[in-house]
Phi, psi and omega in degrees: 000139183295149178293161179282140174282326181220150172285325179223128174238121183256131177258108180115121182253044172274195185303309182292317182295316179295316181297315181297316182292320179294314182295322178292315181298326179295339177268009178089009180279130178287113193231146173225152175230136181254132178216134182250004185228269182220153181280140180103347175067200183301312187305309184286323192262315184222036182215236189311310189292301180296327177300314180295323177298320177292324177299314177305313182300321185289346184270347186292322184300320180290331180295330174297320178295317180298323188296328186302321180295342179261010179081010179257111188249132178195179179216153178276111184280321183194152170241121182255099181303313182302326181292314177298311182302314185285324176296321175299314182297323178295322178294322179295319177299321178298316179293323176302318179296321178297317179297320179299317180293322179301317180291313182298315182292339177274352181087017179275132176280126181260117181253116182271126179146179180265137183262142174228131177285130178262315174206193187296341182230009186232134178233131177262128175236108187065236181261006185247138176253136179239138178254138182221145177296317177232144176239132179241122178266120180220057189269352174073203181235176184217137181295145182245158176244150177288157180272080178230156176300132177085007181301334181294343178279346178268166179241172175239183179296344176291318186271339188297336182282353186232023181301139177294317181230149177279132184284145173276334179231122183235136172243123178249128183249120181137165182230008180274188186293327179295315179299314183294319179296316182287331173299318178294322178296308179303313182297314182295331180272001171111002180277147169286112194243131177237130178250119182252128179223132185285342181274186184282326180209145181294165174064048176303137181099342175273167178303138184302316178296321178297316181300312182293317181295315181297318179300318179297316180293320180296319177297318179298333178284344177122356177279132175271116180259127179242103177273168184054032185222137177218174179258130178267330188198147175233127176242137178262118182278170185299327181275006178094351178298139175260113182263116183262125173268120186265161182291341178270006178095347181283164172245144179221126181264144181210161172265340181213132174242118181254121175272119173235062191249020176125167180229149180240151180298140179269085180240001180302133176084354181284339178072036185300316183300316185297322182270355173092019177280120184281141176234161177272177183297334180270005177092351178287154183275132178281130178224164175270193184295343179241031167068019176275133177277187178292347174257115191306330183269357183246130181238166178207149177206171178086201184301333185290347180255003172085009174281173182311128187277074182227136180306313180298334177292315178297320178296316180295321178298318180298315180292323178297316182295314180297320178295325177293315182294313195243358180228009175074018179293121181245012180266117181298156178295135177260134178251014177281147172055046174275118178284150178209160181222152172243120185269056171269184177243115355284166182296155171239139174215149186206152171212144178083205188277144166287167178297322180296318178293321181295320178297319179296324183274320188245357181064229182268011177277053186222146169231130183246132176246133186215141178218130176236130186205165176270120182301150184307319182303323187276355172292338177252325181295332182085358180286147184277000186301138177237162178242154177230134174230144187211132173239136179245123188238133171283117189300314187293330181253346184068010179289137172279113185255355178200140175223136185220146179212141167237118182163170181302136179060027181302321180297319179295320181290319187291334181300318178292320178296327180299324177298316181296315181294318179297326181280355178085032180294142176267168176297328177298324177294315176303313184296329183274356180277131179286132180282159173263117188244140353266122175222161172289325185299331183295343180300330181292339180250008179240000178286113184248332186261121177299152176294135182279000000 
């Protein structure tokens, strides 16, 4: 049998793939990574990074309104979409270069092209076959569109970052965090924005109080939310207008229709079936606690295995896997208390259990603390925005098992709380912590009265 070309060959140069290949190479492992698109994966190119930059841009118009109450008067003269779009693209190119340098400086061989599995130890890239002791699949996910007439006239989160023109009328379809974030972006940048969701309330999977409160705040910002509503058909008119036929019988015209209706694993062309890699009904790859597939020499991690689709999760999986391989780590990855944020306006951030999950796990052995208030800034700005903070405590142990926030900088605040929750802090620990005054964050350590 031919010798191995690499000890480790990684398919996909996204967050997880790059981290795994770099960490392995740093331990002296002969490593290669295959990529057919761009370095950095979804997060860097068409996800977290450009999205957050657009969120920043979308918040400036409201800041002009806020400023007047503080005696600072000005006006928004113009918004130049091409300037924002191109400045964003330049930043992405810079980051692509950094990722390239990280791989090269780590000694990782970068193979450009599409990978196909030939057998348990062989990967074909173009016309060349490479043999590896271990193969790691880290190909991520890809946005999907519904199977409706005219779906080709709509775009996904991949294309929204490169629009030729900014739309005056935007329809966003979906109710998850991607849909909600882009509805806020469109709205903040001046588009008449409608968010359509077929369910009862947006942000399924988040805490019920958070969902209702956030929806109310988002509507107050100017986004029109239509629940129990979906698109049946899209027709493109002669003037370029996209006419959406809705499930409730209404028609809605738009310049841009964004589908944020889910993502599917990117496994096309990998030849998983032929080599015997088992997948689930949703297309995700089945793995054990240490990311091994049904083929012992082939591993997978990140969005492609169906775990929480968050960049830090893929990074943590990569480090866990490399430590398992080369440092004897036998502790499985924990998915408890993963903090996350939704960068809508205002922000949402959460860690631990929702109230619904806590009730299912602990029954009535719960105490809930909740505070809704107008942030100090808006007592002078005159803006109607409110914040919500919520702690969920297991009564018998006093452990804080969930923390939730809707409000400005919620993501920044929640990261610190996530450390406390992960460390097993009790409500008594929260209560004994001195607050930083005056801040919104201090509310988390001053809530004393349980919700009635």
